[in-house]
Biopython code that builds the backbone (N, CA, C, O; Angstrom):
import numpy as np
from Bio.PDB.StructureBuilder import StructureBuilder

atoms = [
    (1, "MET", "N", (-235.252, 116.308, -70.120)),
    (1, "MET", "CA", (-233.836, 116.516, -69.827)),
    (1, "MET", "C", (-233.724, 117.386, -68.571)),
    (1, "MET", "O", (-234.468, 118.354, -68.409)),
    (2, "SER", "N", (-232.809, 117.040, -67.707)),
    (2, "SER", "CA", (-232.631, 117.826, -66.483)),
    (2, "SER", "C", (-231.937, 119.142, -66.805)),
    (2, "SER", "O", (-231.285, 119.289, -67.839)),
    (3, "SER", "N", (-232.097, 120.103, -65.882)),
    (3, "SER", "CA", (-231.458, 121.393, -66.114)),
    (3, "SER", "C", (-229.936, 121.261, -66.107)),
    (3, "SER", "O", (-229.241, 121.997, -66.806)),
    (4, "THR", "N", (-229.420, 120.313, -65.308)),
    (4, "THR", "CA", (-227.974, 120.093, -65.279)),
    (4, "THR", "C", (-227.484, 119.620, -66.640)),
    (4, "THR", "O", (-226.485, 120.121, -67.156)),
    (5, "GLY", "N", (-228.189, 118.655, -67.217)),
    (5, "GLY", "CA", (-227.827, 118.162, -68.536)),
    (5, "GLY", "C", (-227.881, 119.266, -69.574)),
    (5, "GLY", "O", (-227.029, 119.346, -70.458)),
    (6, "THR", "N", (-228.889, 120.112, -69.460)),
    (6, "THR", "CA", (-229.031, 121.220, -70.384)),
    (6, "THR", "C", (-227.857, 122.179, -70.257)),
    (6, "THR", "O", (-227.285, 122.601, -71.263)),
    (7, "VAL", "N", (-227.496, 122.524, -69.024)),
    (7, "VAL", "CA", (-226.355, 123.420, -68.817)),
    (7, "VAL", "C", (-225.088, 122.786, -69.383)),
    (7, "VAL", "O", (-224.312, 123.455, -70.066)),
    (8, "GLN", "N", (-224.873, 121.501, -69.104)),
    (8, "GLN", "CA", (-223.658, 120.852, -69.605)),
    (8, "GLN", "C", (-223.625, 120.849, -71.128)),
    (8, "GLN", "O", (-222.585, 121.125, -71.725)),
    (9, "SER", "N", (-224.735, 120.545, -71.749)),
    (9, "SER", "CA", (-224.797, 120.526, -73.207)),
    (9, "SER", "C", (-224.530, 121.913, -73.787)),
    (9, "SER", "O", (-223.757, 122.057, -74.734)),
    (10, "GLN", "N", (-225.169, 122.926, -73.219)),
    (10, "GLN", "CA", (-224.968, 124.287, -73.711)),
    (10, "GLN", "C", (-223.548, 124.761, -73.437)),
    (10, "GLN", "O", (-222.952, 125.456, -74.260)),
    (11, "LEU", "N", (-223.008, 124.387, -72.283)),
    (11, "LEU", "CA", (-221.633, 124.762, -71.956)),
    (11, "LEU", "C", (-220.657, 124.089, -72.913)),
    (11, "LEU", "O", (-219.675, 124.705, -73.328)),
    (12, "THR", "N", (-220.913, 122.848, -73.265)),
    (12, "THR", "CA", (-220.062, 122.155, -74.242)),
    (12, "THR", "C", (-220.072, 122.892, -75.567)),
    (12, "THR", "O", (-219.025, 123.076, -76.188)),
    (13, "ASP", "N", (-221.260, 123.319, -76.007)),
    (13, "ASP", "CA", (-221.353, 124.080, -77.261)),
    (13, "ASP", "C", (-220.588, 125.400, -77.161)),
    (13, "ASP", "O", (-219.896, 125.797, -78.099)),
    (14, "MET", "N", (-220.719, 126.075, -76.013)),
    (14, "MET", "CA", (-220.009, 127.349, -75.819)),
    (14, "MET", "C", (-218.501, 127.136, -75.817)),
    (14, "MET", "O", (-217.760, 127.918, -76.413)),
    (15, "LEU", "N", (-218.045, 126.081, -75.148)),
    (15, "LEU", "CA", (-216.612, 125.788, -75.093)),
    (15, "LEU", "C", (-216.058, 125.499, -76.481)),
    (15, "LEU", "O", (-214.969, 125.956, -76.828)),
    (16, "THR", "N", (-216.798, 124.750, -77.262)),
    (16, "THR", "CA", (-216.373, 124.452, -78.630)),
    (16, "THR", "C", (-216.293, 125.744, -79.440)),
    (16, "THR", "O", (-215.375, 125.925, -80.241)),
    (17, "ALA", "N", (-217.254, 126.634, -79.229)),
    (17, "ALA", "CA", (-217.272, 127.907, -79.958)),
    (17, "ALA", "C", (-216.080, 128.797, -79.618)),
    (17, "ALA", "O", (-215.666, 129.616, -80.439)),
    (18, "VAL", "N", (-215.520, 128.643, -78.406)),
    (18, "VAL", "CA", (-214.376, 129.485, -78.023)),
    (18, "VAL", "C", (-213.036, 128.770, -78.201)),
    (18, "VAL", "O", (-212.001, 129.288, -77.782)),
    (19, "GLY", "N", (-213.046, 127.583, -78.820)),
    (19, "GLY", "CA", (-211.782, 126.960, -79.174)),
    (19, "GLY", "C", (-211.502, 125.577, -78.629)),
    (19, "GLY", "O", (-210.442, 125.019, -78.911)),
    (20, "LEU", "N", (-212.411, 125.003, -77.862)),
    (20, "LEU", "CA", (-212.186, 123.653, -77.347)),
    (20, "LEU", "C", (-212.276, 122.633, -78.469)),
    (20, "LEU", "O", (-213.163, 122.714, -79.318)),
    (21, "ASP", "N", (-211.364, 121.679, -78.474)),
    (21, "ASP", "CA", (-211.399, 120.592, -79.446)),
    (21, "ASP", "C", (-212.666, 119.769, -79.215)),
    (21, "ASP", "O", (-212.816, 119.174, -78.148)),
    (22, "PRO", "N", (-213.578, 119.720, -80.183)),
    (22, "PRO", "CA", (-214.842, 118.999, -79.981)),
    (22, "PRO", "C", (-214.655, 117.497, -79.760)),
    (22, "PRO", "O", (-215.544, 116.838, -79.221)),
    (23, "ASP", "N", (-213.523, 116.957, -80.166)),
    (23, "ASP", "CA", (-213.268, 115.528, -79.988)),
    (23, "ASP", "C", (-213.014, 115.146, -78.532)),
    (23, "ASP", "O", (-213.061, 113.965, -78.187)),
    (24, "LEU", "N", (-212.744, 116.133, -77.672)),
    (24, "LEU", "CA", (-212.469, 115.823, -76.261)),
    (24, "LEU", "C", (-213.714, 115.390, -75.506)),
    (24, "LEU", "O", (-213.628, 114.593, -74.573)),
    (25, "GLY", "N", (-214.867, 115.906, -75.900)),
    (25, "GLY", "CA", (-216.117, 115.518, -75.259)),
    (25, "GLY", "C", (-216.114, 115.769, -73.761)),
    (25, "GLY", "O", (-215.549, 116.754, -73.286)),
    (26, "GLU", "N", (-216.758, 114.857, -73.015)),
    (26, "GLU", "CA", (-216.903, 115.024, -71.576)),
    (26, "GLU", "C", (-215.563, 114.982, -70.833)),
    (26, "GLU", "O", (-215.458, 115.517, -69.729)),
    (27, "ALA", "N", (-214.555, 114.365, -71.411)),
    (27, "ALA", "CA", (-213.239, 114.297, -70.767)),
    (27, "ALA", "C", (-212.679, 115.690, -70.506)),
    (27, "ALA", "O", (-211.891, 115.882, -69.579)),
    (28, "ALA", "N", (-213.080, 116.648, -71.312)),
    (28, "ALA", "CA", (-212.595, 118.025, -71.157)),
    (28, "ALA", "C", (-213.073, 118.654, -69.863)),
    (28, "ALA", "O", (-212.433, 119.574, -69.353)),
    (29, "PHE", "N", (-214.183, 118.179, -69.321)),
    (29, "PHE", "CA", (-214.778, 118.823, -68.156)),
    (29, "PHE", "C", (-213.918, 118.707, -66.903)),
    (29, "PHE", "O", (-214.096, 119.488, -65.967)),
    (30, "ASP", "N", (-213.004, 117.765, -66.863)),
    (30, "ASP", "CA", (-212.154, 117.585, -65.687)),
    (30, "ASP", "C", (-210.750, 118.154, -65.863)),
    (30, "ASP", "O", (-209.905, 118.001, -64.981)),
    (31, "LYS", "N", (-210.499, 118.802, -66.986)),
    (31, "LYS", "CA", (-209.179, 119.399, -67.235)),
    (31, "LYS", "C", (-209.262, 120.906, -67.033)),
    (31, "LYS", "O", (-210.305, 121.519, -67.262)),
    (32, "THR", "N", (-208.158, 121.489, -66.606)),
    (32, "THR", "CA", (-208.144, 122.940, -66.411)),
    (32, "THR", "C", (-208.176, 123.648, -67.768)),
    (32, "THR", "O", (-207.832, 123.072, -68.800)),
    (33, "PHE", "N", (-208.599, 124.912, -67.733)),
    (33, "PHE", "CA", (-208.591, 125.692, -68.963)),
    (33, "PHE", "C", (-207.174, 125.799, -69.518)),
    (33, "PHE", "O", (-206.972, 125.805, -70.732)),
    (34, "GLU", "N", (-206.200, 125.883, -68.621)),
    (34, "GLU", "CA", (-204.803, 125.938, -69.054)),
    (34, "GLU", "C", (-204.427, 124.654, -69.799)),
    (34, "GLU", "O", (-203.820, 124.712, -70.869)),
    (35, "ALA", "N", (-204.784, 123.505, -69.241)),
    (35, "ALA", "CA", (-204.481, 122.226, -69.883)),
    (35, "ALA", "C", (-205.213, 122.066, -71.214)),
    (35, "ALA", "O", (-204.740, 121.374, -72.116)),
    (36, "LEU", "N", (-206.365, 122.711, -71.325)),
    (36, "LEU", "CA", (-207.145, 122.651, -72.563)),
    (36, "LEU", "C", (-206.687, 123.685, -73.588)),
    (36, "LEU", "O", (-207.254, 123.783, -74.677)),
    (37, "ASP", "N", (-205.656, 124.458, -73.234)),
    (37, "ASP", "CA", (-205.135, 125.513, -74.109)),
    (37, "ASP", "C", (-206.185, 126.576, -74.433)),
    (37, "ASP", "O", (-206.205, 127.129, -75.533)),
    (38, "LEU", "N", (-207.064, 126.855, -73.454)),
    (38, "LEU", "CA", (-208.028, 127.941, -73.610)),
    (38, "LEU", "C", (-207.494, 129.141, -72.830)),
    (38, "LEU", "O", (-207.500, 129.144, -71.599)),
    (39, "ASP", "N", (-207.037, 130.151, -73.554)),
    (39, "ASP", "CA", (-206.376, 131.306, -72.954)),
    (39, "ASP", "C", (-207.376, 132.300, -72.366)),
    (39, "ASP", "O", (-208.580, 132.046, -72.334)),
    (40, "SER", "N", (-206.862, 133.421, -71.907)),
    (40, "SER", "CA", (-207.712, 134.416, -71.248)),
    (40, "SER", "C", (-208.795, 134.951, -72.183)),
    (40, "SER", "O", (-209.910, 135.224, -71.739)),
    (41, "LEU", "N", (-208.490, 135.101, -73.448)),
    (41, "LEU", "CA", (-209.510, 135.570, -74.394)),
    (41, "LEU", "C", (-210.638, 134.561, -74.529)),
    (41, "LEU", "O", (-211.807, 134.939, -74.609)),
    (42, "ALA", "N", (-210.296, 133.285, -74.556)),
    (42, "ALA", "CA", (-211.323, 132.236, -74.632)),
    (42, "ALA", "C", (-212.176, 132.233, -73.367)),
    (42, "ALA", "O", (-213.391, 132.048, -73.432)),
    (43, "ARG", "N", (-211.535, 132.439, -72.214)),
    (43, "ARG", "CA", (-212.288, 132.460, -70.952)),
    (43, "ARG", "C", (-213.218, 133.668, -70.882)),
    (43, "ARG", "O", (-214.347, 133.557, -70.403)),
    (44, "VAL", "N", (-212.749, 134.821, -71.359)),
    (44, "VAL", "CA", (-213.599, 136.019, -71.379)),
    (44, "VAL", "C", (-214.777, 135.802, -72.329)),
    (44, "VAL", "O", (-215.912, 136.155, -72.007)),
    (45, "GLU", "N", (-214.512, 135.232, -73.478)),
    (45, "GLU", "CA", (-215.586, 134.954, -74.438)),
    (45, "GLU", "C", (-216.588, 133.957, -73.855)),
    (45, "GLU", "O", (-217.796, 134.111, -74.037)),
    (46, "LEU", "N", (-216.095, 132.946, -73.162)),
    (46, "LEU", "CA", (-216.987, 131.982, -72.513)),
    (46, "LEU", "C", (-217.864, 132.686, -71.478)),
    (46, "LEU", "O", (-219.075, 132.468, -71.435)),
    (47, "ALA", "N", (-217.258, 133.520, -70.654)),
    (47, "ALA", "CA", (-218.015, 134.259, -69.638)),
    (47, "ALA", "C", (-219.067, 135.149, -70.292)),
    (47, "ALA", "O", (-220.182, 135.273, -69.786)),
    (48, "SER", "N", (-218.716, 135.761, -71.405)),
    (48, "SER", "CA", (-219.655, 136.614, -72.128)),
    (48, "SER", "C", (-220.836, 135.802, -72.647)),
    (48, "SER", "O", (-221.980, 136.250, -72.572)),
    (49, "ARG", "N", (-220.566, 134.633, -73.165)),
    (49, "ARG", "CA", (-221.634, 133.758, -73.667)),
    (49, "ARG", "C", (-222.527, 133.288, -72.517)),
    (49, "ARG", "O", (-223.747, 133.207, -72.666)),
    (50, "ILE", "N", (-221.918, 132.980, -71.374)),
    (50, "ILE", "CA", (-222.691, 132.563, -70.208)),
    (50, "ILE", "C", (-223.581, 133.708, -69.728)),
    (50, "ILE", "O", (-224.749, 133.502, -69.397)),
    (51, "LYS", "N", (-223.020, 134.914, -69.695)),
    (51, "LYS", "CA", (-223.803, 136.076, -69.261)),
    (51, "LYS", "C", (-224.958, 136.322, -70.221)),
    (51, "LYS", "O", (-226.073, 136.621, -69.792)),
    (52, "SER", "N", (-224.700, 136.200, -71.503)),
    (52, "SER", "CA", (-225.736, 136.408, -72.505)),
    (52, "SER", "C", (-226.839, 135.349, -72.388)),
    (52, "SER", "O", (-228.024, 135.666, -72.490)),
    (53, "ARG", "N", (-226.441, 134.098, -72.176)),
    (53, "ARG", "CA", (-227.412, 132.992, -72.141)),
    (53, "ARG", "C", (-228.167, 132.928, -70.813)),
    (53, "ARG", "O", (-229.382, 132.735, -70.804)),
    (54, "TYR", "N", (-227.462, 133.088, -69.696)),
    (54, "TYR", "CA", (-228.063, 132.855, -68.382)),
    (54, "TYR", "C", (-228.259, 134.126, -67.551)),
    (54, "TYR", "O", (-228.947, 134.097, -66.530)),
    (55, "GLY", "N", (-227.662, 135.232, -67.978)),
    (55, "GLY", "CA", (-227.791, 136.477, -67.237)),
    (55, "GLY", "C", (-226.974, 136.525, -65.957)),
    (55, "GLY", "O", (-227.297, 137.274, -65.036)),
    (56, "ILE", "N", (-225.912, 135.723, -65.900)),
    (56, "ILE", "CA", (-225.043, 135.730, -64.713)),
    (56, "ILE", "C", (-223.613, 136.057, -65.129)),
    (56, "ILE", "O", (-223.148, 135.626, -66.183)),
    (57, "ASP", "N", (-222.926, 136.822, -64.292)),
    (57, "ASP", "CA", (-221.560, 137.255, -64.577)),
    (57, "ASP", "C", (-220.588, 136.462, -63.725)),
    (57, "ASP", "O", (-220.535, 136.621, -62.506)),
    (58, "ILE", "N", (-219.814, 135.601, -64.386)),
    (58, "ILE", "CA", (-218.827, 134.789, -63.652)),
    (58, "ILE", "C", (-217.419, 134.976, -64.221)),
    (58, "ILE", "O", (-216.530, 134.158, -63.985)),
    (59, "GLU", "N", (-217.233, 136.052, -64.966)),
    (59, "GLU", "CA", (-215.931, 136.272, -65.619)),
    (59, "GLU", "C", (-214.771, 136.213, -64.629)),
    (59, "GLU", "O", (-213.745, 135.596, -64.917)),
    (60, "GLU", "N", (-214.921, 136.847, -63.470)),
    (60, "GLU", "CA", (-213.825, 136.891, -62.492)),
    (60, "GLU", "C", (-213.526, 135.523, -61.880)),
    (60, "GLU", "O", (-212.428, 135.298, -61.372)),
    (61, "GLU", "N", (-214.490, 134.616, -61.926)),
    (61, "GLU", "CA", (-214.290, 133.296, -61.319)),
    (61, "GLU", "C", (-213.689, 132.265, -62.256)),
    (61, "GLU", "O", (-213.277, 131.195, -61.809)),
    (62, "ILE", "N", (-213.630, 132.564, -63.549)),
    (62, "ILE", "CA", (-213.051, 131.616, -64.509)),
    (62, "ILE", "C", (-211.563, 131.912, -64.635)),
    (62, "ILE", "O", (-211.165, 132.901, -65.250)),
    (63, "THR", "N", (-210.742, 131.040, -64.045)),
    (63, "THR", "CA", (-209.293, 131.219, -64.033)),
    (63, "THR", "C", (-208.633, 130.115, -64.855)),
    (63, "THR", "O", (-209.301, 129.160, -65.251)),
    (64, "PRO", "N", (-207.328, 130.231, -65.119)),
    (64, "PRO", "CA", (-206.631, 129.150, -65.834)),
    (64, "PRO", "C", (-206.733, 127.805, -65.103)),
    (64, "PRO", "O", (-206.681, 126.748, -65.732)),
    (65, "GLU", "N", (-206.878, 127.851, -63.774)),
    (65, "GLU", "CA", (-206.943, 126.624, -62.979)),
    (65, "GLU", "C", (-208.351, 126.049, -62.884)),
    (65, "GLU", "O", (-208.531, 124.924, -62.418)),
    (66, "SER", "N", (-209.358, 126.818, -63.326)),
    (66, "SER", "CA", (-210.736, 126.328, -63.320)),
    (66, "SER", "C", (-210.898, 125.226, -64.365)),
    (66, "SER", "O", (-210.143, 125.143, -65.334)),
    (67, "THR", "N", (-211.891, 124.398, -64.141)),
    (67, "THR", "CA", (-212.250, 123.387, -65.134)),
    (67, "THR", "C", (-213.649, 123.706, -65.662)),
    (67, "THR", "O", (-214.407, 124.427, -65.013)),
    (68, "PRO", "N", (-213.990, 123.181, -66.821)),
    (68, "PRO", "CA", (-215.370, 123.339, -67.279)),
    (68, "PRO", "C", (-216.382, 122.789, -66.269)),
    (68, "PRO", "O", (-217.485, 123.322, -66.149)),
    (69, "ALA", "N", (-216.019, 121.731, -65.545)),
    (69, "ALA", "CA", (-216.917, 121.197, -64.507)),
    (69, "ALA", "C", (-217.129, 122.226, -63.401)),
    (69, "ALA", "O", (-218.235, 122.350, -62.874)),
    (70, "ASP", "N", (-216.075, 122.966, -63.044)),
    (70, "ASP", "CA", (-216.211, 124.042, -62.050)),
    (70, "ASP", "C", (-217.194, 125.102, -62.549)),
    (70, "ASP", "O", (-218.047, 125.577, -61.798)),
    (71, "VAL", "N", (-217.064, 125.458, -63.810)),
    (71, "VAL", "CA", (-217.938, 126.473, -64.393)),
    (71, "VAL", "C", (-219.381, 125.969, -64.420)),
    (71, "VAL", "O", (-220.310, 126.717, -64.112)),
    (72, "GLU", "N", (-219.563, 124.718, -64.784)),
    (72, "GLU", "CA", (-220.911, 124.135, -64.803)),
    (72, "GLU", "C", (-221.546, 124.188, -63.409)),
    (72, "GLU", "O", (-222.709, 124.566, -63.269)),
    (73, "ARG", "N", (-220.782, 123.808, -62.378)),
    (73, "ARG", "CA", (-221.298, 123.858, -61.008)),
    (73, "ARG", "C", (-221.651, 125.295, -60.616)),
    (73, "ARG", "O", (-222.691, 125.538, -60.004)),
    (74, "LEU", "N", (-220.791, 126.233, -60.967)),
    (74, "LEU", "CA", (-221.019, 127.638, -60.640)),
    (74, "LEU", "C", (-222.287, 128.157, -61.308)),
    (74, "LEU", "O", (-223.095, 128.834, -60.673)),
    (75, "VAL", "N", (-222.458, 127.844, -62.569)),
    (75, "VAL", "CA", (-223.658, 128.253, -63.296)),
    (75, "VAL", "C", (-224.899, 127.655, -62.634)),
    (75, "VAL", "O", (-225.887, 128.356, -62.415)),
    (76, "ASN", "N", (-224.848, 126.363, -62.318)),
    (76, "ASN", "CA", (-225.994, 125.712, -61.685)),
    (76, "ASN", "C", (-226.322, 126.315, -60.327)),
    (76, "ASN", "O", (-227.494, 126.494, -59.992)),
    (77, "VAL", "N", (-225.296, 126.630, -59.543)),
    (77, "VAL", "CA", (-225.514, 127.244, -58.226)),
    (77, "VAL", "C", (-226.153, 128.618, -58.381)),
    (77, "VAL", "O", (-227.109, 128.949, -57.681)),
    (78, "ARG", "N", (-225.618, 129.417, -59.305)),
    (78, "ARG", "CA", (-226.162, 130.760, -59.513)),
    (78, "ARG", "C", (-227.594, 130.707, -60.049)),
    (78, "ARG", "O", (-228.434, 131.518, -59.657)),
    (79, "LEU", "N", (-227.874, 129.753, -60.945)),
    (79, "LEU", "CA", (-229.233, 129.619, -61.471)),
    (79, "LEU", "C", (-230.200, 129.198, -60.361)),
    (79, "LEU", "O", (-231.318, 129.706, -60.280)),
    (80, "ALA", "N", (-229.765, 128.269, -59.511)),
    (80, "ALA", "CA", (-230.614, 127.815, -58.408)),
    (80, "ALA", "C", (-230.881, 128.952, -57.430)),
    (80, "ALA", "O", (-231.991, 129.078, -56.911)),
    (81, "ALA", "N", (-229.869, 129.783, -57.174)),
    (81, "ALA", "CA", (-230.018, 130.903, -56.238)),
    (81, "ALA", "C", (-230.972, 131.957, -56.798)),
    (81, "ALA", "O", (-231.668, 132.636, -56.043)),
    (82, "ALA", "N", (-231.000, 132.087, -58.102)),
    (82, "ALA", "CA", (-231.866, 133.086, -58.734)),
    (82, "ALA", "C", (-233.309, 132.611, -58.873)),
    (82, "ALA", "O", (-234.216, 133.415, -59.087)),
    (83, "ALA", "N", (-233.514, 131.312, -58.750)),
    (83, "ALA", "CA", (-234.868, 130.740, -58.930)),
    (83, "ALA", "C", (-235.780, 131.016, -57.763)),
    (83, "ALA", "O", (-236.939, 130.600, -57.774)),
]
sb = StructureBuilder()
sb.init_structure("model")
sb.init_model(0)
sb.init_chain("A")
sb.init_seg("    ")
for serial, (resi, resn, name, xyz) in enumerate(atoms, 1):
    if name == "N":
        sb.init_residue(resn, " ", resi, " ")
    sb.init_atom(name, np.array(xyz, "f"), 0.0, 1.0, " ", f" {name:<3s}", serial, name[0])
structure = sb.get_structure()
């Protein structure tokens, strides 16, 4: 499995844990957090899970207008930069 696939899979699990409807699947990745009804607490919790899992802090970059795909790209960029 590629690292991108791994990040997406883990991010999907994290999103579900903070309140994303699991039935949305990959379609959720192109919707904003606002459209997904994930509020600031959900975004902070997601950032905390990302920091715990990957050791990167992106809390300030996750906004209501961000999408899960944006977060996935950001995580991948930060992981590549740290490698």
